[in-house]
N, C-alpha and C positions, 0 to 999 in steps of 0.2 A: 501264747508264749512269745515274746518279742525276741529279736536277735540279740539285744543287749542282755537278756536274761539267760541265754543259752550258755551252758558250760560244755565245751566240746573236748572230749578225749579221743576224737576221731581222726584228727589230722596230724601227721608227723612234720610239724613246722615250728620254728621258734616264734615265741611271742615278740612283738615289736620292741618291748622294753629291753631285750637282750641282743638286739641287732645294733651294731655300731654304725648308726646312720651318719654321725659326724665323720668318722673315719672313712666311710665309703664316699661321702661327699668330697672330702679332701683328696682321696685317691682318684676320683673322677677328674678333678681339676688338674692334678699332676699328669694323669694319663693324656689328656688333651694337650697340655703344655709340652710334655716331653716327646710325644709321638703323634702329632696331628695327622700326618700323612698315613701312618699305619692304622689309626683308628677309623679314619673316614673312608678308606679305600676298601675294595675287595681284598680279602686275605687269601689264604689257600685252605684247603680242606683239612690240613693237619692241625690248624689252630694258630693262635697268635704266638709268634716266635719266642719272645721273651718269657711268656708263661710256660711254653713247652720246656724251655731250658730250666726254669725254676722247678717244675714238676720232676724233670729228669734228675736234677740234683737232689731233690728230696728223697727219691727212691734209689739213687745210685745206679741209674741206667743211662744208656745212650739216648740222646735227644730223638733219634730216629725210631725209638721204640714207643714214643708218646703220641697219642692223638687226643686233641681237646674236643669235647662234644657239648651238646646242649643238655647238660645234666647227665647224671650217671645212668638214668633210664635209657637214654639214647645210646650210651656206650653198651648197655646190655643188648639193646635191639640190634645194633650193628654186629655185635659178636654172634648173637644167635642166628641172624640172617646169613652170616658168613659161614658158620660151621654146621648148622642143623638143617638137614633135609627131611622131608616127610618120611616118617617111619624110623628115623634115627632115635636111639634110646638116650635119654638124658636123666641124670640123677639130680634131685633137689632135696632140700631139707623138709622135714615134716613137723611143724608147719613152715611155710615159706611165704615170701612177699607175693601178694595176690597178683600183681601185674606180671611177675615172672611166670606164674602158672598160665595166665591168659596168653602171654606172648608165645610161650612154647606150644600151647595147645593150638593156637592159630597157625603155627608153622607145621602142624601135623606131627609133632614129636610124640614119642611114647615116653611118658613121664613116670618116673619111679620116685616116690617119696620115702626118705629114710629118716627114721625116728631121731628127734632131738632130745638130748639129755641136758642137765644143767652145765655140763662141760662140753657141749656141742654135739655134732652129728655122731650117731652110733656107728663107729668104724667097723665093729664086728658084724653088724647087720649089713653094712655095705659090702664087706668082704664076702659074706655068704651070698649076697645077690650076684656079685661078680663070679664067684665059684659056681653058681647055678648056670652060668653061660651067658648072662646079660653082658653086652659090651657097649657101654655108653660112649657117646661122642664127647660128652663133657659132664662134669659135676659142678653145679652152681652152689657155691658156699658163701654165706654171709658170716664171716668169722667173729666179728666184734659187735656185741650188743645187738644180736640178730633181730631183724624185723620179720615177724612180729614178736618173737619169743623173748627177746632181751638177753639171751644167753651168750656166753663167749666160748669159742673153741679153744680148748686147752693147748698148750705148746706140744705136749706129747701127741695129741691127735693131729696137729698140723703136720708133724713129721710122718705119722701113719698115713695120712692122706697123700702126701707126696710119694711115699713108697708104693702105695696102691696105684696111683696114677702112672708111675713108671713101670710097674709090673704089668698092668692091664691096658696101657696105651690110651688113656683118656686125658683130656684137658681139664685142669682145675680152673674154674672161673671164680676168682677171689673178688667178690663184690663187697667193697669195704667203705661205704660212705660215712660210717659213724665212728671210725677208728680213733679220731682225735678227741672225741667227747668222752673221756674217761673220768670217772668219779673217784675210784680207789684202785689200789694195786698197781703193779708194774705193767707197763706196756709190753705186749708180746710181739715177737718178730712176725712180720708178714710172711705168708707163704712165698710171695714173690722174692723176698730177701733170702729165703732158705732154699730156693729152687736151683738145683745144679743141672737139671736135665731138660730145662725149657718146657715144662709141662704147665706152667701157671700163666694165666692172663689176669691182670689186676685192673679193677675199676674203682674209682672213688669220685668225690664230688666236693664242691665248695658250698653246696646248698645248706649243709648242716653247720658249717663253721663260719660262713660269711652271711649268706641269706639265700632263700629259695629263688628270689626274683632275678638273680644274676644268671641262672640256668647255665652254669659252667661245671662240667664234669670231665672225666678223662679216662682213657684206656691205655694200659701199658702192656706191651706184648712183643712178640717176635717181629722184627722189622718187615719181613715179607708179608705177614698178616696185616700189620698196620698199613703198609702200602696198598694192599688190596682193598682194605676197608676205606681208606682215604680216597681211592679211585671211585668207589661207589658214592661216597659222600659228596664228591665233586659234582657228580651227576644229579644228586639230590638237591644241594643248596649252594654250590660253588664254594662258599666259606661260611662257617658259623659266625656268630655275632662278635665282631672285633671290638666293639665298644665295651661290651660286658667283660670280655676276656682281658682287655687292656686295664680296666678298672680293677679286676681281681688281681692282675699281676702287680699293679702298684700297691694294692692293699697288702699283698704277701711280701713283696720286696722291702717294704718299709718296716716290716715287723709287726704291723697292726694285726695281722692274722693271729699272732701268738696271744695278744691281749684279748682278741675276740674269742679264741678258744677257751681261755681261762675264764672269761665272763660267762660264756654259755655253759661250760662244765660246772662251774660253781652253782649257777642258778638251777640247772637241771638236777644236780646232786641233791639239793634241798627239796626239789619237787618230788623226786623219786622216793626220798625218805618219808616225806609227808604222806604221799600216796600209799606206800606200804603200811605205814602206821594206821592210816584211816581205814584201809581195807580190812586189816586184822580186827580193828575195833568194831566195824559196822556190819560186816558180811560174814555170817556164820558159815563155816565149811569151805571157805575160799582157800585155794592153794596157788602159790606162785613162786618163781625164782626171782629174787631181787637182782636187777641188772647192775653191773659194774660201770655202766656208762650208757650213752645213747639216749633214745627217745621213747622207748616202749617197755611196757610191762604186760605180760600175758597171764591171764587168770583162768583157772579152772574152777567151775562152780559145781555144786552138788548135782547128782544125776537127775534130780527132780526139777532142775531149773533149765528150761530150754530157751536159748538166746533168741530164737525167732520170735518168741513172745516178749522177751525182755526189751528188745529194741524199741518197739512202739510204745511200750509202757514207760520206758526211759525218756523217749522223745516227748511224751505228754508232760513229763515232769521237768523238761528243759535240760536234759543231759544227753549227749551224743556219744556213742561208742561204736566199735566195729565188731561184728560177730566172727567167731573163730572159724566157722565153716568157709569163710571167704579165702582162707589161707591153706586150705586142704582139699585134696581130691575127694576125700570122704571123711566124715567125722567132724568134730569141732562144735557139735550142737550144744555143748555145755561150757564153751570157752569164749572169752572176749579179749580183744586187744585194746589196751588203754595207752594212748599217747599222752605223756605228761608234759611235752615240750611247750605247748601253747597255753597251758593253764597255769596261771600264777599261783604261788604257794597258798595265798589267802583264799583262793577259790576251790582248792582241791577237796577239802573235807566236805564242803557243801555239795560238790559234784558227786562224791561217793555217797553222801547221805541220800541224795535223790536216786542214785543207782540202787542202793540198798532197798529203798522204798519200792522201786519198780520190781526188784527181784521178789520181795515179799508179796507183792500184789499178784504175781503170776505163778508163784511156787505151787508145786503139786500137780 
């Protein structure tokens, strides 16, 4: 099976046809024309100044609460390294992003997974865990179109989480890289915007709205925490990539970001709809929650379908998926994550047809 024939639902990245290459090229020209000294010199570890200001304005926070990073995964890593010591308890969603699990386990954290429902994390289960005596240092929450499950945290649960964090003294890490890629419904307020007690640290990224190659994400939090993390970042790399951050700033300041978000959202809305229709048509017994935005759809297969067998059978047929067990401390043997962001609408049904054939081949 050649690379050209592979249909991959494995990677959460936009396909090239929905990346605004022309707009980014123009932004790069403007960036070098407007600030050649800033782009070509060392910056500081807080990030490119004009972009910090743009992010601060977007979130209604002070500039000194913003740290620009190499993608949101680095923002995650900085925060985890700053807050989590070996033996500390951390709450994450069930399922959650696989690299979150890996990073926390590598730090020696005691990780508790709390069940996800179609309206987000089970706050009653979380409260019971807290009442049992567990005192987490932080709760990692992906509130919008969660990776991998695709679900969105309801507004009521956002308020509940804030109340629990205030009551039990833990930090909410609002990891929100998909927030702008909404297909339907009204945007919900971020927990950062609802926070009156200083319990929320927020991260996001331009990976999903501009392109992955820029590697620009950011962290918003208390100034003292941002200062401490920036000090560690200085020792790590002096400054992050000023060229990439400068290009992203020009792309955002010009308003091109809004057009890019609209393009990506419209394309992925179509892909998500086609994928859901194709799954219902081709795979008996499949269950899933259709996402309101984002990149991912999580499917549960019948109990007699084990994804450890499905993956190689699917690969033989030229389709790539990610097994659910990667996103869980235990379980997930009958689940798959499907990323529809990189698969054009005309490829999706063929990809699902191949996946259905692989499932039939290993069933029982």
